[in-house]
C-alpha positions in Angstrom: -27.9 12.4 -13.9 -27.3 9.2 -12.0 -24.4 6.7 -12.3 -24.7 3.3 -13.8 -22.7 0.5 -12.0 -21.8 -2.7 -13.8 -21.7 -5.2 -10.9 -20.3 -8.7 -11.1 -22.9 -10.9 -9.5 -20.5 -13.8 -9.3 -20.9 -17.4 -10.6 -24.3 -18.2 -9.2 -24.5 -18.3 -5.4 -26.0 -15.0 -4.4 -23.7 -14.8 -1.4 -20.6 -14.7 -3.7 -21.4 -11.1 -4.7 -18.9 -8.7 -3.2 -19.8 -6.6 -0.2 -19.5 -3.5 -2.4 -21.7 -5.0 -5.0 -24.3 -6.0 -2.4 -24.3 -2.4 -1.0 -24.9 -1.0 -4.5 -27.8 -3.3 -5.0 -29.2 -2.2 -1.6 -28.9 1.4 -2.5 -30.0 1.2 -6.2 -33.1 3.0 -7.6 -33.2 0.6 -10.5 -31.6 -2.8 -11.3 -31.3 -4.6 -14.6 -30.1 -8.1 -14.2 -29.2 -10.8 -16.8 -31.9 -13.3 -15.8 -30.7 -16.0 -18.1 -27.4 -16.3 -16.1 -27.9 -14.3 -12.8 -30.0 -15.8 -10.0 -32.9 -13.5 -9.2 -32.0 -14.1 -5.5 -29.1 -11.7 -6.1 -31.6 -8.8 -6.1 -32.9 -9.8 -2.6 -31.0 -6.9 -0.9 -32.8 -4.3 -3.1 -35.1 -1.8 -1.5 -38.8 -2.7 -1.9 -39.2 0.5 -3.9 -36.4 -0.4 -6.4 -37.4 -1.0 -10.0 -36.1 -4.4 -11.0 -36.1 -5.7 -14.5 -34.9 -8.9 -16.2 -32.9 -8.3 -19.4 -33.0 -11.9 -20.8 -35.4 -11.0 -23.7 -33.7 -7.6 -24.5 -31.4 -6.8 -27.4 -28.3 -4.6 -26.7 -30.0 -1.4 -27.8 -32.9 -2.1 -25.4 -30.5 -2.7 -22.6 -28.6 0.5 -23.1 -31.8 2.5 -23.6 -33.2 1.2 -20.3 -30.0 2.1 -18.5 -29.9 5.6 -19.9 -33.6 6.2 -19.2 -33.2 5.1 -15.5 -30.1 7.1 -15.0 -32.1 10.2 -15.7 -34.4 9.2 -12.8 -32.2 7.6 -10.2 -28.9 8.4 -8.5 -27.8 4.8 -8.6 -28.6 2.3 -11.4 -27.2 -1.3 -11.3 -26.6 -3.6 -14.2 -26.1 -7.1 -12.6 -23.9 -9.3 -14.8 -22.8 -12.9 -14.3 -19.3 -13.6 -13.1 -17.1 -10.7 -13.7 -18.3 -7.9 -16.0 -14.9 -7.7 -17.8 -15.0 -11.3 -19.0 -17.3 -12.1 -21.9 -19.8 -9.5 -20.6 -20.3 -7.1 -23.5 -19.1 -4.4 -21.1 -17.7 -2.0 -23.7 -20.7 -2.3 -26.0 -22.9 -1.1 -23.2 -20.5 1.5 -21.8 -20.1 3.4 -25.2 -23.7 4.6 -25.5 -23.6 5.6 -21.8 -20.4 7.6 -22.5 -22.1 9.2 -25.5 -25.1 10.2 -23.3 -22.7 11.7 -20.7 -23.7 9.2 -18.0 -20.9 8.2 -15.5 -20.2 4.5 -15.1 -18.4 2.3 -12.7 -17.5 -1.4 -12.6 -17.4 -3.7 -9.6 -15.5 -7.0 -10.2 -17.1 -10.3 -9.5 -16.0 -13.9 -8.9 -15.5 -15.6 -12.2 -16.9 -19.1 -12.9 -13.3 -20.1 -13.6 -12.3 -19.5 -10.0 -15.6 -20.8 -8.7 -15.2 -24.1 -10.7 -11.7 -24.7 -9.4 -12.9 -24.0 -5.8 -15.9 -26.4 -6.2 -13.5 -29.2 -7.3 -10.8 -28.2 -4.7 -8.3 -27.8 -7.5 -5.4 -25.3 -7.9 -5.0 -23.6 -11.2 -1.3 -23.1 -10.6 1.2 -25.4 -9.0 5.0 -24.9 -8.4 7.1 -26.4 -11.1 4.0 -27.7 -12.9 2.3 -24.6 -14.3 2.4 -20.9 -13.4 0.1 -19.7 -16.2 -3.7 -19.6 -16.6 -5.2 -18.9 -19.9 -8.9 -17.8 -20.1 -10.3 -18.5 -23.5 -13.1 -20.0 -25.5 -13.7 -22.1 -28.6 -14.5 -20.3 -31.8 -18.2 -20.3 -32.5 -20.4 -17.6 -33.9 -17.7 -15.2 -32.6 -14.5 -15.8 -34.6 -11.2 -15.9 -32.7 -8.5 -13.4 -33.5 -5.3 -14.5 -35.3 -3.0 -16.5 -33.0 -5.7 -17.3 -30.5 -7.0 -20.6 -31.8 -7.3 -23.2 -28.9 -4.6 -25.4 -30.4 -2.2 -22.5 -30.5 -2.8 -21.6 -26.8 -2.9 -25.2 -25.7 0.7 -25.7 -27.0 1.9 -24.0 -23.8 0.5 -26.9 -21.8 -0.5 -24.6 -19.0 -3.9 -24.3 -17.3 -6.8 -23.6 -19.7 -10.1 -22.3 -18.5 -12.4 -22.7 -21.5 -15.6 -20.6 -21.4 -18.8 -20.9 -23.5 -17.7 -24.1 -25.2 -19.5 -27.0 -23.5 -21.4 -27.9 -26.7 -18.1 -28.1 -28.6 -16.3 -30.7 -26.5 -15.6 -32.7 -29.6 -13.8 -29.8 -31.1 -12.0 -29.0 -27.8 -10.6 -32.5 -27.8 -9.4 -32.3 -31.4 -7.7 -29.0 -30.8 -5.9 -30.2 -27.6 -4.8 -33.4 -29.3 -3.4 -31.3 -32.1 -1.5 -29.3 -29.6 0.2 -32.4 -28.1 -2.1 -33.2 -25.2 -2.9 -36.9 -24.7 -6.3 -38.6 -24.7 -5.8 -39.6 -21.1 -5.1 -36.0 -20.0 -7.4 -35.1 -17.1 -10.2 -32.6 -17.7 -12.7 -31.0 -15.4 -16.2 -29.8 -16.3 -18.3 -27.8 -13.7 -21.9 -27.1 -14.5 -23.4 -24.1 -12.6 -20.5 -23.7 -10.3 -21.7 -22.5 -6.8 -25.4 -22.6 -7.8 -27.2 -24.1 -4.7 -28.6 -27.6 -5.5 -27.7 -27.3 -9.2 -23.9 -27.6 -9.3 -22.4 -30.7 -11.1 -18.7 -31.6 -11.0 -17.6 -34.0 -13.8 -14.1 -35.4 -14.0 -12.8 -37.3 -16.9 -10.2 -37.5 -19.7 -10.2 -35.9 -23.1 -11.4 -39.3 -24.4 -14.5 -39.7 -22.3 -15.6 -36.3 -21.0 -18.0 -35.6 -23.8 -19.9 -38.9 -23.2 -20.0 -38.2 -19.4 -21.5 -34.7 -20.0 -24.1 -36.1 -22.3 -25.0 -38.7 -19.7 -25.5 -36.0 -17.1 -27.3 -33.7 -19.6 -24.8 -30.9 -19.2 -25.0 -28.7 -22.3 -25.0 -25.2 -21.0 -23.5 -22.9 -18.3 -20.4 -25.1 -17.8 -16.7 -24.3 -17.3 -14.1 -26.6 -18.9 -10.7 -26.8 -17.2 -7.7 -28.6 -18.6 -4.5 -28.5 -16.6 -1.4 -30.5 -15.8 -2.2 -29.6 -12.2 -5.6 -31.4 -12.1 -5.8 -34.1 -9.4 -2.7 -32.9 -7.6 -4.5 -33.3 -4.3 -3.9 -37.1 -4.7 -0.3 -37.0 -5.8 2.2 -38.7 -3.6 4.9 -36.2 -4.3 4.4 -32.5 -4.7 6.8 -29.6 -5.2 6.2 -27.2 -2.3 5.9 -23.4 -2.4 9.1 -21.6 -1.6 7.1 -18.9 0.3 6.3 -21.3 3.1 9.6 -23.2 3.2 11.1 -22.8 6.6 14.5 -22.1 4.9 13.0 -19.2 2.8 13.7 -15.7 4.1 11.3 -12.8 3.5 10.5 -9.5 5.2 8.2 -11.2 7.8 10.3 -14.2 8.6 13.9 -15.2 8.7 14.6 -18.6 7.2 16.1 -21.4 9.2 19.0 -23.1 7.5 18.8 -26.9 7.5 21.8 -28.7 9.0 23.3 -31.2 6.6 23.7 -34.7 8.1 27.3 -35.4 9.2 29.2 -38.2 7.6 
């Protein structure tokens, strides 16, 4: 019986897969990749004899049946998933049938589109004395939100919000944020296909105009929405600096230098 590895392929750029993920692809006897979201180029390290299949037309039962069948024939089977398998990846739904079949599984983390989007826009999701919290969430759609996790409830913290799977609901996102006390001129960032070569789009705006901007650029899928009080900090005239790199801060690798107060 072989082992099934759930490998995070990253946000789009094939080179953003981890080294361990790439090595598993190279050594796999069979690979099932989510072709609607994962670039086929991510399979380029596979052995020519490797069986490669696209799962975009498969239902859950077909996916798990494929993985179970190939695990009886190959030592290493890879399920390539977009971003990180533990975020919105139906990981547990796929693992349970494998557990029931006695097939060992492993998970290799991947770069999330949230981090890739912030990187593409050269933004920091946290900033000293501005926000130290990042919330990964989504708008309610066909999948209902649990009690207490409505966007307006989470947005009341006024920390960084990375909103997945919600680009077609920008009107509702705005309503929820306004209800939570955000202003219409609050900055918002939308990144379409973060890191995808020649396909990435970075759209900056406010709650008031971001929906129109996305419509103009025909962005209606595969986009990350980031709302944060730290957006645009690169251009701020004044910035609270990290204590870690303050010359007066002492830690185990460096003794701080006390600043002399000016004499009167």
